[in-house]
C-alpha positions in Angstrom: 9.9 -32.2 3.8 13.0 -31.9 5.8 14.0 -28.9 7.7 17.3 -28.7 6.0 15.8 -28.5 2.6 13.4 -26.0 3.5 16.4 -23.6 4.8 18.4 -24.4 1.7 18.8 -21.6 -0.9 17.3 -23.6 -3.8 14.1 -23.9 -1.7 13.9 -20.3 -1.0 14.6 -19.4 -4.7 11.8 -21.5 -5.8 9.4 -19.5 -3.4 10.7 -16.1 -4.3 11.1 -16.6 -8.2 7.6 -18.4 -8.8 5.7 -15.2 -9.3 8.3 -13.3 -11.4 8.8 -16.5 -13.5 4.9 -16.8 -14.0 4.8 -13.1 -14.9 7.2 -13.6 -17.8 5.3 -16.8 -18.8 1.9 -15.1 -19.0 3.2 -12.0 -20.8 5.1 -14.1 -23.5 2.6 -16.9 -23.7 0.7 -15.4 -26.8 4.1 -15.1 -28.6 5.3 -18.7 -28.0 2.2 -20.7 -28.0 0.2 -19.0 -31.0 2.2 -21.0 -33.6 1.1 -24.1 -32.2 -2.3 -23.6 -30.6 -3.6 -20.2 -31.2 -7.3 -21.1 -30.1 -6.0 -21.9 -26.6 -4.3 -18.6 -26.6 -7.4 -16.7 -27.6 -9.5 -18.4 -25.0 -6.8 -17.4 -22.4 -7.1 -13.8 -23.6 -10.9 -13.8 -23.5 -10.9 -15.3 -19.9 -8.3 -12.8 -18.9 -10.4 -10.0 -20.3 -13.4 -11.3 -18.5 -11.5 -11.6 -15.2 -10.5 -8.0 -15.7 -14.0 -6.9 -16.4 -15.1 -8.7 -13.1 -12.3 -6.9 -11.0 -13.2 -3.6 -12.6 -16.9 -4.1 -11.7 -15.8 -5.1 -8.1 -13.5 -2.2 -7.9 -16.1 0.3 -8.8 -18.6 -1.4 -6.3 -16.2 -1.3 -3.4 -15.1 2.2 -4.1 -18.6 3.3 -3.9 -19.3 1.4 -0.8 -16.1 2.9 0.7 -17.2 6.4 -0.2 -20.6 6.2 1.2 -19.3 4.7 4.4 -16.8 7.6 4.8 -19.8 10.0 4.3 -21.6 8.1 7.2 -18.7 7.8 9.6 -17.7 11.4 9.2 -20.9 12.4 10.9 -20.2 10.2 14.0 -18.7 12.2 17.1 -16.0 9.5 18.0 -14.4 12.0 20.4 -17.8 12.1 22.4 -18.2 8.2 22.3 -14.6 7.7 23.7 -15.1 10.4 26.4 -18.0 8.4 27.8 -15.7 5.3 27.9 -13.4 5.2 31.0 -11.1 2.8 29.4 -10.3 5.2 26.6 -8.2 7.3 29.1 -6.0 4.4 29.7 -4.9 4.3 26.0 -1.5 5.8 25.2 -0.9 6.9 21.6 2.7 6.8 20.3 2.9 8.2 16.7 6.1 7.3 15.0 7.2 9.4 12.1 9.9 7.6 10.3 11.9 10.0 8.0 15.2 10.6 6.1 16.0 13.8 4.4 12.4 14.6 4.4 11.7 18.5 3.8 11.2 20.3 7.2 7.7 21.9 6.1 6.4 18.4 5.1 7.1 16.8 8.4 5.7 20.0 10.1 2.5 19.8 8.2 2.0 16.2 9.2 2.7 17.2 13.1 0.3 20.1 12.7 -2.5 17.6 11.4 -1.8 15.6 14.6 -2.0 18.5 16.8 -5.3 19.6 15.4 -6.9 16.3 16.3 -10.1 16.0 18.4 -8.9 13.5 20.7 -10.2 14.6 24.2 -7.1 13.2 26.1 -3.4 14.3 26.4 -2.0 10.8 25.8 -0.4 11.5 22.6 3.4 10.9 22.3 5.4 12.0 19.1 8.3 9.8 18.0 10.5 11.5 15.6 12.5 8.5 14.0 15.5 10.0 12.3 18.4 8.2 10.6 21.8 8.9 12.3 23.5 9.3 8.9 21.4 12.3 8.1 23.4 15.5 8.8 20.6 17.7 9.5 18.7 15.3 11.9 19.8 16.8 15.2 19.1 20.3 13.9 15.5 19.2 12.9 15.0 17.3 16.3 15.8 20.4 18.2 13.4 22.4 16.2 10.6 20.0 16.6 11.3 19.6 20.3 11.2 23.3 20.9 8.1 24.0 18.9 5.8 21.0 19.8 6.9 19.9 23.2 4.0 21.5 24.9 1.6 20.0 22.2 2.2 16.3 23.3 2.6 14.4 26.6 6.2 13.9 25.4 8.3 13.8 22.4 10.9 11.0 21.9 13.7 11.2 19.4 15.5 8.2 18.0 18.5 8.2 15.6 18.8 4.7 13.9 22.2 3.5 12.9 22.1 1.1 10.1 23.5 -2.4 10.9 25.3 -4.5 8.5 22.2 -7.0 8.5 19.8 -4.3 7.9 18.2 -2.8 4.7 17.8 1.0 4.8 14.2 2.1 4.8 11.1 2.3 6.9 11.3 -1.1 8.5 14.6 -1.0 10.2 14.0 2.6 11.2 10.6 1.8 12.6 11.9 -1.2 14.6 14.7 0.9 16.1 12.1 3.7 17.1 9.5 1.1 18.3 12.2 -0.5 20.6 12.8 3.0 22.2 9.1 3.1 22.8 8.9 -0.1 24.4 11.8 1.0 26.9 9.5 4.0 27.6 6.6 2.2 28.0 8.2 -0.2 30.4 9.8 2.7 32.2 6.3 4.2 32.9 4.6 0.8 33.3 2.1 1.3 30.8 0.3 -2.1 29.9 1.5 -3.0 26.4 -2.1 -3.7 24.9 -3.1 -0.1 26.0 -0.3 1.2 24.0 -1.3 1.9 20.4 1.5 2.6 18.0 0.6 4.7 14.7 3.1 4.6 11.9 2.7 7.9 10.0 4.5 8.7 6.9 6.3 12.0 6.9 3.7 13.4 4.4 0.6 12.0 5.7 -2.1 14.3 7.0 -4.2 12.8 9.6 -7.7 13.6 9.8 -9.0 15.5 12.7 -10.9 12.4 14.1 -8.2 9.8 13.5 -7.0 9.1 17.2 -10.6 9.3 18.7 -11.9 7.0 15.8 -9.1 4.3 16.2 -9.5 4.3 20.0 -13.0 3.7 19.7 -12.5 0.9 17.3 -9.8 -0.7 19.4 -11.8 -0.5 22.6 -15.1 -2.1 21.1 -12.7 -4.8 19.3 -12.7 -8.1 21.3 -9.8 -9.1 19.0 -8.2 -6.0 18.9 -4.9 -7.1 20.2 -4.4 -9.0 16.9 -5.5 -6.3 14.6 -4.2 -3.5 12.4 -6.2 -0.5 11.8 -6.0 1.3 8.5 -7.5 4.5 6.6 -6.6 5.0 3.0 -3.8 7.4 2.1 -5.2 9.4 -0.8 -2.7 11.2 -2.9 -4.2 14.7 -3.3 -2.4 17.0 -1.0 -0.1 18.4 -3.7 -2.5 17.6 -6.5 -2.4 21.0 -8.1 1.5 20.9 -8.6 1.6 17.5 -10.1 2.6 17.1 -13.7 -0.1 15.6 -15.8 1.0 12.1 -16.1 1.8 11.7 -12.4 -1.5 13.2 -11.5 -3.4 10.4 -13.3 -1.4 7.8 -11.7 -1.9 9.3 -8.2 -5.8 9.6 -9.0 -5.8 5.9 -9.9 -3.8 4.8 -6.8 -6.2 6.9 -4.6 -9.3 5.3 -6.3 -7.7 1.8 -5.9 -7.0 2.3 -2.3 -10.5 3.6 -1.6 -11.8 0.4 -3.0 -9.5 -1.8 -0.9 -10.8 -0.1 2.2 -14.2 -2.0 2.2 -12.8 -5.4 1.0 -12.6 -6.4 4.6 -11.8 -10.1 4.0 -8.6 -9.4 2.2 -7.6 -6.0 3.4 -4.0 -5.4 4.4 -2.7 -2.0 5.5 -0.2 0.1 3.6 1.8 3.3 4.4 0.1 4.8 7.5 -1.5 2.5 10.0 -2.2 1.6 13.7 -1.6 -1.5 15.9 -0.7 -2.1 19.6 2.8 -2.5 21.2 1.9 -6.1 22.4 1.5 -7.5 18.9 4.6 -6.0 17.6 6.5 -7.3 20.5 5.2 -10.7 19.7 6.5 -10.6 16.3 9.8 -8.9 17.2 8.7 -5.7 15.6 9.4 -5.2 11.7 11.9 -7.5 10.0 15.0 -5.2 9.4 16.3 -7.0 6.4 13.4 -6.3 3.9 12.5 -3.0 1.9 8.4 -3.3 1.7 7.4 -3.4 5.3 3.6 -2.9 5.6 2.4 -6.0 3.9 5.5 -8.0 5.3 4.5 -7.1 8.9 1.0 -8.3 8.4 2.2 -11.7 7.1 4.8 -11.7 10.2 1.8 -11.5 12.4 -0.5 -13.9 10.4 2.1 -16.6 10.4 2.5 -16.2 14.0 -1.3 -16.1 15.1 -3.0 -17.3 12.0 -6.6 -16.1 11.2 -6.7 -13.9 14.2 -4.8 -11.2 12.4 -6.8 -8.8 10.5 -6.8 -5.3 9.3 -9.8 -3.3 10.3 -10.9 -0.4 8.1 -11.2 3.1 9.2 -13.8 5.1 7.1 -11.9 8.2 6.9 -9.3 10.0 4.8 -5.6 10.5 5.1 -4.4 13.0 2.7 -0.9 12.3 1.4 1.6 13.6 -1.2 2.0 11.9 -4.6 5.7 12.2 -6.0 6.7 15.6 -7.0 10.4 16.6 -7.6 10.0 19.9 -9.5 10.9 19.2 -12.9 8.9 16.8 -15.1 11.6 14.3 -15.8 12.9 14.2 -12.3 9.3 13.6 -11.0 8.6 10.9 -13.7 11.9 9.2 -12.5 11.1 9.3 -9.0 7.6 8.0 -9.5 8.9 5.1 -11.6 11.4 4.4 -8.7 8.5 4.5 -6.2 6.3 2.0 -8.1 9.5 -0.3 -8.5 9.9 -0.3 -4.6 6.2 -0.9 -4.0 6.3 -3.8 -6.7 9.3 -5.2 -4.8 6.7 -6.4 -2.3 6.5 -9.4 -4.6 9.6 -10.6 -2.5 7.2 -11.4 0.3 6.3 -14.5 -1.7 9.6 -16.0 -0.7 8.8 -15.5 2.9 5.3 -16.8 2.6 6.6 -19.9 0.8 8.9 -20.7 3.8 6.3 -20.1 6.2 3.8 -22.3 4.4 5.9 -25.3 5.5 7.1 -24.1 8.8 3.9 -23.2 10.5 2.0 -26.4 11.3 0.0 -24.6 14.1 -1.9 -22.7 11.2 -4.4 -24.6 9.2 -3.3 -25.0 5.6 -6.4 -23.5 3.9 -6.2 -20.0 5.5 -2.5 -19.9 4.5 -3.2 -20.8 1.0 -5.7 -18.2 0.6 -3.5 -15.4 1.9 -0.7 -16.7 -0.4 -2.8 -16.9 -3.4 -4.2 -13.4 -2.9 -0.5 -12.3 -2.5 0.5 -13.8 -5.8 -2.6 -12.6 -7.5 -2.0 -9.2 -6.6 1.7 -9.2 -7.8 0.8 -11.1 -11.0 -1.8 -8.6 -12.2 0.4 -5.7 -11.6 3.0 -6.3 -14.4 0.9 -8.4 -16.9 -2.5 -6.7 -17.2 -1.3 -4.1 -19.6 0.3 -6.6 -22.0 -2.7 -9.0 -22.0 -5.4 -6.3 -22.1 -3.8 -4.2 -24.9 -1.5 -6.2 -27.1 -2.1 -9.9 -26.8 -5.3 -10.1 -28.7 -3.6 -9.0 -32.0 -0.8 -11.5 -31.5 -2.4 -14.8 -32.4 -3.7 -13.7 -35.8 -0.5 -11.9 -36.6 1.8 -15.0 -35.8 -0.5 -17.6 -37.2 -2.2 -16.2 -40.5 -4.2 -19.3 -40.8 -5.7 -18.8 -37.5 -6.7 -15.3 -38.7 -9.0 -16.8 -41.4 -11.0 -18.7 -38.6 -14.2 -17.4 -36.9 -12.4 -17.2 -33.4 -9.2 -15.4 -35.1 -11.4 -12.9 -36.7 -13.6 -12.3 -33.5 -10.7 -12.2 -30.9 -9.6 -8.5 -31.4 -13.2 -7.3 -31.6 -14.6 -9.4 -28.6 -11.4 -8.3 -26.6 -12.1 -4.6 -27.4 -15.7 -5.1 -26.5 -15.1 -6.4 -23.0 -12.5 -3.7 -22.2 -15.0 -0.9 -23.6 -17.6 -2.3 -21.1 -14.9 -2.3 -18.3 -13.9 1.4 -19.4 -17.6 2.5 -18.5 -16.5 2.4 -14.9 -14.4 5.4 -15.4 -17.4 7.6 -15.3 -17.9 6.5 -11.8 -14.1 7.0 -11.0 -14.2 10.6 -12.3 -17.2 11.4 -10.0 -15.6 9.8 -7.1 -12.2 11.5 -7.7 -13.9 15.0 -7.8 -16.0 14.2 -4.5 -12.8 12.9 -2.7 -10.8 15.9 -3.5 -13.6 18.2 -2.3 -13.4 16.3 1.1 -9.8 17.1 1.5 -10.4 20.6 0.4 -8.8 20.2 -3.1 -11.3 22.1 -5.4 -11.8 21.4 -9.1 -11.8 24.5 -11.2 -14.7 24.4 -13.9 -12.1 25.1 -16.6 -10.1 21.8 -15.7 -13.3 19.6 -15.9 -12.6 18.7 -19.6 -9.1 17.8 -19.1 -10.2 15.5 -16.1 -12.4 13.7 -18.6 -9.8 13.5 -21.4 -7.0 12.4 -19.3 -8.6 9.0 -18.7 -8.0 8.2 -22.4 -4.2 8.2 -21.8 -4.7 5.7 -19.0 -3.1 2.7 -20.9 0.0 4.8 -21.6 0.5 6.0 -18.1 -0.3 2.6 -16.7 2.5 1.0 -18.7 5.1 3.6 -18.0 4.5 4.2 -14.4 3.0 0.9 -13.1 3.5 -2.3 -15.4 6.9 -1.4 -16.6 8.5 -0.6 -13.2 6.7 -3.7 -11.7 8.0 -5.8 -14.5 11.5 -4.6 -13.6 11.0 -5.5 -9.9 10.0 -9.0 -10.9 12.8 -9.4 -13.4 15.5 -8.2 -10.9 14.0 -10.7 -8.4 14.0 -13.4 -10.8 17.9 -12.7 -11.7 18.7 -12.2 -8.1 19.5 -8.4 -8.4 18.3 -6.6 -5.6 16.9 -3.0 -5.6 18.3 -0.3 -3.2 15.8 1.8 -1.2 15.6 5.2 -2.6 13.7 7.9 -0.5 10.9 9.3 -2.8 11.4 13.0 -3.2 8.6 15.2 -2.5 9.0 19.1 -2.7 
């Protein structure tokens, strides 16, 4: 395949449109294929239901494994372990907090969680990554400098100016801030592989043991220079404030992140994570012309170094905020926009498609495995609701003759049975949800327990409105070539 063709717009459109196109094919498949071959549609739906059951069992298993490992690791005094390791004194931690118009109290809570860490050394540097276009940025920077200067080895402030080739958002801001860190590191002669950079969302409350834990893991990791380190950000910090529907979505997101943690072969970091300066420099930091940056930076590294690149789990909990904007309607709107922005990660398929053909130094099979995982994740996101809830009734409805067959009669019942078995996992999810909130000191009042049980019956409606629908919009926009714009998620 010629280099000129690979760089063509037509080739790129094939890659970025494939998954969105397949999304619409899957959703509409029962409608346009049932008049001709309803039995094939029925078998497809049953296979999809069985696959969903398999994924549900897998999620329940891994969520349990992750929870048990978190209990195990919270008993380990990592600060003592690194205190006995002389190399740990050489590690320099730079914590970048990218923010734009974030409430002062939110950022302050995040910094306070860092200050309260049990890391035994003073090698912590705070980087406040502001956007120049924020009018209050300088005032906020002065406030944080005055209040926290004595708590860190140093505080660096950056003011990102958005260039014409950049997309507004975390990626461009982080790259600007990380380049400032690089200048600081060179000036102070710190070895790049001894510099750990933590990307910390403005509402992420890091656990007390985070820096001791990640330092220990990095030092014992022989391939640490090629790795990212991630602990799940569970959305419980403002749980009591959340409207009912958003609370349900936040709970589900938290449990899914918990399950991802122990799936080490496919784990990719999101939101708040740590890596080293050397690796970031090798890939020229975050690409500045994209919106979803966490999976993308992983693929930047993967298509540079191949299978060496991994995300290492940290079995601890980062407590974050779910979307809350005050009023119910405003909160729902912002939650929808946040999910749409996350689902825009399907645009990474275009990047991965190009790299598939331009990275001959990486074996084909590992590349295909990563790309298939990426495609699978983004396909299930918008399609699951429609196949699981509606599709089984479509073939008998569209093709009355098929309804009188044994398969046509059994299809809705068989589909319902499979989903009922999958729903049994909700009992475990409810238990884990309560236990996780205990760990982040968000208690469950006894009077609210019945509501915590009842709310799961509304899961299909909530999943449609706040997950499948915004994901479908993101896919459709990408298919039609209509970009989304980055909108900061409001959290008050």
